[in-house]
C-alpha positions as semicolon CSV with decimal commas, in nm:
position;residue;x (nm);y (nm);z (nm)
1;X;-0,024;-0,015;0,037
2;X;0,301;0,232;0,038
3;X;0,509;0,121;-0,239
4;X;0,411;0,325;-0,638
5;X;0,308;0,089;-0,903
6;X;0,563;0,284;-1,159
7;X;0,768;0,500;-0,995
8;X;0,934;0,257;-0,745
9;X;1,183;-0,006;-0,839
10;X;0,948;-0,348;-0,678
11;X;0,933;-0,571;-1,004
12;X;1,243;-0,608;-1,182
13;X;1,570;-0,439;-1,159
14;X;1,396;-0,093;-1,287
15;X;1,078;0,099;-1,231
16;X;0,788;0,014;-1,495
17;X;0,782;0,360;-1,562
18;X;1,122;0,289;-1,737
19;X;1,020;-0,069;-1,860
20;X;0,761;0,093;-2,004
21;X;0,827;0,460;-2,088
22;X;0,536;0,446;-2,349
23;X;0,273;0,344;-2,131
24;X;0,336;0,510;-1,805
25;X;0,299;0,849;-2,027
26;X;-0,098;0,825;-2,153
27;X;-0,170;0,604;-1,810
28;X;-0,369;0,790;-1,608
29;X;-0,276;0,593;-1,299
30;X;0,059;0,779;-1,275
31;X;0,037;0,820;-0,873
32;X;-0,113;0,477;-0,767
33;X;0,005;0,235;-0,558
34;X;0,067;-0,142;-0,634
35;X;-0,234;-0,200;-0,398
36;X;-0,461;0,055;-0,588
37;X;-0,376;-0,106;-0,946
38;X;-0,384;-0,484;-0,851
39;X;-0,783;-0,413;-0,697
40;X;-0,827;-0,217;-1,009
41;X;-0,801;-0,544;-1,127
42;X;-0,507;-0,611;-1,386
43;X;-0,728;-0,858;-1,622
44;X;-0,766;-0,733;-1,992
45;X;-1,046;-0,421;-1,972
46;X;-0,966;-0,405;-1,585
47;X;-0,946;-0,028;-1,436
48;X;-0,531;-0,073;-1,354
49;X;-0,498;-0,045;-1,725
50;X;-0,658;0,343;-1,799
51;X;-0,531;0,557;-2,087
52;X;-0,587;0,902;-2,208
53;X;-0,628;0,814;-2,593
54;X;-0,702;0,438;-2,791
55;X;-0,389;0,243;-2,780
56;X;-0,165;0,197;-3,075
57;X;-0,102;-0,182;-3,181
58;X;0,207;-0,168;-3,004
59;X;0,152;-0,022;-2,751
60;X;-0,122;-0,311;-2,711
61;X;0,152;-0,565;-2,692
62;X;0,360;-0,386;-2,436
63;X;0,045;-0,370;-2,231
64;X;0,034;-0,775;-2,248
65;X;0,384;-0,818;-2,174
66;X;0,316;-0,568;-1,836
67;X;0,038;-0,819;-1,759
68;X;0,238;-1,125;-1,775
69;X;0,532;-0,979;-1,509
70;X;0,182;-0,942;-1,291
71;X;0,030;-1,247;-1,365
72;X;0,298;-1,460;-1,064
73;X;0,272;-1,156;-0,836
74;X;0,082;-1,249;-0,491
75;X;-0,037;-0,921;-0,251
76;X;-0,010;-1,007;0,127
77;X;-0,234;-0,798;0,306
78;X;-0,103;-0,867;0,629
79;X;0,295;-0,758;0,550
80;X;0,415;-0,412;0,536
81;X;0,654;-0,260;0,283
82;X;0,957;-0,270;0,330
83;X;1,284;-0,125;0,156
84;X;1,546;-0,372;0,069
85;X;1,915;-0,299;0,086
86;X;2,050;-0,502;-0,229
87;X;2,433;-0,489;-0,099
88;X;2,369;-0,623;0,237
89;X;2,024;-0,817;0,267
90;X;2,077;-1,014;0,575
91;X;2,211;-0,708;0,795
92;X;2,043;-0,389;0,584
93;X;2,178;-0,064;0,585
94;X;2,486;0,104;0,767
95;X;2,682;0,313;0,716
96;X;2,956;0,183;0,775
97;X;2,904;-0,127;0,561
98;X;2,796;0,196;0,274
99;X;3,159;0,347;0,347
100;X;3,343;0,048;0,271
101;X;3,188;-0,021;-0,021
102;X;3,266;0,280;-0,185
103;X;3,602;0,288;-0,096
104;X;3,689;-0,091;-0,162
105;X;3,547;-0,118;-0,476
106;X;3,616;0,061;-0,781
107;X;3,265;0,108;-1,007
108;X;3,292;0,022;-1,337
109;X;3,240;0,331;-1,591
110;X;2,887;0,306;-1,804
111;X;2,948;0,299;-2,194
112;X;2,609;0,375;-2,330
113;X;2,809;0,304;-2,706
114;X;2,791;-0,027;-2,569
115;X;2,442;-0,038;-2,619
116;X;2,443;0,077;-2,973
117;X;2,316;-0,217;-3,231
118;X;2,502;-0,262;-3,551
119;X;2,251;-0,197;-3,847
120;X;2,311;-0,342;-4,203
121;X;2,122;-0,011;-4,344
122;X;2,324;0,232;-4,147
123;X;2,633;0,323;-4,325
124;X;2,984;0,286;-4,115
125;X;3,057;0,652;-4,154
126;X;2,712;0,701;-3,979
127;X;2,773;0,489;-3,710
128;X;3,088;0,612;-3,610
129;X;2,971;0,960;-3,609
130;X;2,706;0,835;-3,350
131;X;3,001;0,670;-3,151
132;X;3,227;0,981;-3,157
133;X;2,883;1,203;-3,063
134;X;2,818;0,990;-2,731
135;X;3,207;1,052;-2,641
136;X;3,215;1,422;-2,708
137;X;3,417;1,397;-2,993
138;X;3,278;1,576;-3,241
139;X;3,457;1,904;-3,415
140;X;3,150;2,145;-3,296
141;X;3,323;2,502;-3,269
142;X;3,338;2,476;-2,881
143;X;3,578;2,180;-2,906
144;X;3,818;2,331;-3,186
145;X;3,802;2,637;-2,915
146;X;3,948;2,426;-2,651
147;X;4,213;2,271;-2,917
148;X;4,292;2,622;-2,977
149;X;4,169;2,571;-3,323
150;X;3,911;2,836;-3,299
151;X;3,880;3,160;-3,258
152;X;3,644;3,293;-2,936
153;X;3,445;3,536;-3,207
154;X;3,398;3,232;-3,424
155;X;3,200;3,009;-3,183
156;X;2,856;3,084;-3,268
157;X;2,590;2,854;-3,369
158;X;2,512;2,863;-3,700
159;X;2,164;2,873;-3,706
160;X;2,188;3,211;-3,577
161;X;2,040;3,154;-3,226
162;X;2,344;3,363;-3,074
163;X;2,443;3,070;-2,884
164;X;2,771;2,909;-2,861
165;X;2,790;2,591;-3,092
166;X;2,823;2,302;-2,856
167;X;2,730;1,962;-2,875
168;X;2,437;1,958;-2,683
169;X;2,298;2,288;-2,742
170;X;2,330;2,132;-3,160
171;X;2,167;1,816;-3,095
172;X;1,938;1,859;-2,845
173;X;1,834;2,245;-2,765
174;X;1,838;2,396;-3,057
175;X;1,517;2,605;-3,116
176;X;1,563;2,522;-3,471
177;X;1,729;2,178;-3,476
178;X;1,639;2,043;-3,160
179;X;1,250;2,069;-3,249
180;X;1,349;1,737;-3,480
181;X;1,312;1,515;-3,170
182;X;0,949;1,702;-3,105
183;X;0,863;1,645;-3,409
184;X;0,914;1,267;-3,393
185;X;0,742;1,240;-3,045
186;X;0,490;1,360;-3,223
187;X;0,470;1,127;-3,471
188;X;0,467;0,843;-3,287
189;X;0,255;0,994;-3,007
190;X;0,485;0,972;-2,680
191;X;0,519;1,244;-2,400
192;X;0,877;1,362;-2,306
193;X;1,132;1,611;-2,241
194;X;1,475;1,601;-2,368
195;X;1,760;1,573;-2,116
196;X;2,109;1,764;-2,133
197;X;2,335;1,495;-2,231
198;X;2,356;1,307;-2,550
199;X;2,436;0,928;-2,320
200;X;2,060;1,005;-2,140
201;X;1,888;1,123;-2,437
202;X;1,987;0,803;-2,643
203;X;1,876;0,585;-2,365
204;X;1,570;0,801;-2,317
205;X;1,475;0,782;-2,685
206;X;1,550;0,424;-2,794
207;X;1,337;0,273;-2,493
208;X;0,990;0,551;-2,616
209;X;0,801;0,152;-2,679
210;X;0,949;-0,024;-2,392
211;X;1,291;-0,334;-2,392
212;X;1,182;-0,541;-2,642
213;X;1,537;-0,568;-2,858
214;X;1,318;-0,525;-3,197
215;X;1,182;-0,166;-3,100
216;X;1,493;-0,081;-2,976
217;X;1,669;-0,163;-3,317
218;X;1,382;0,040;-3,461
219;X;1,450;0,352;-3,262
220;X;1,823;0,307;-3,255
221;X;1,775;0,364;-3,601
222;X;1,588;0,654;-3,618
223;X;1,779;0,804;-3,329
224;X;2,101;0,754;-3,611
225;X;1,956;0,913;-3,876
226;X;1,833;1,234;-3,673
227;X;2,199;1,251;-3,529
228;X;2,323;1,220;-3,930
229;X;2,118;1,438;-4,100
230;X;2,147;1,755;-3,782
231;X;2,524;1,734;-3,818
232;X;2,486;1,744;-4,219
233;X;2,271;2,015;-4,232
234;X;2,530;2,185;-3,985
235;X;2,759;2,127;-4,214
236;X;2,566;2,238;-4,554
237;X;2,499;2,590;-4,352
238;X;2,851;2,655;-4,226
239;X;3,034;2,549;-4,539
240;X;2,840;2,565;-4,842
241;X;2,573;2,812;-4,769
242;X;2,291;2,624;-4,790
């Protein structure tokens, strides 16, 4: 009764709002608890599955996937919700144990580019472009300035917005080029905002339709196309006045 259905990590390794991002955005029960959702009816047609609009075919598939996860869950009304410290389930959370973990373990660096899926339809240079982009190694004007190649007065973005040309501004937050992502979300009918870095954007974008490999692969294909399109448009304006 104290665990939020969508927000808390109570079923699997990630919250359901991340595993089923698209369903979360259109749900009318975003703040409901697990007990509330189960009481509304989790079967097909139950009030648990209440949406702001009609579902697309692929969204209906996601609902089936989510319902299948819930089929084996049995709620115990006489047992209270509790937090569990995964690093020491038996002893629970203590400050000393946390300090010991922080000082003795080396946290591996998360390399989101390892999640890039190779597509036969994508040329090698497009794939390498995305690989460099998420590592911050694109020759943007700001990066060239740091290398001593560019002049301060020459770092304004070619879109005419008066902002310095950085990777995150060019690909995410420029009023002209950045609007591409909102057009795409409108096309597939999902809601969302763009994060402040490309790694988070890549992860969010590729999971709009859930975590099935085929859907992630399709959205990665679209993401690769979009970032390649933006970079080429920038170069055409900068070097060819087109």
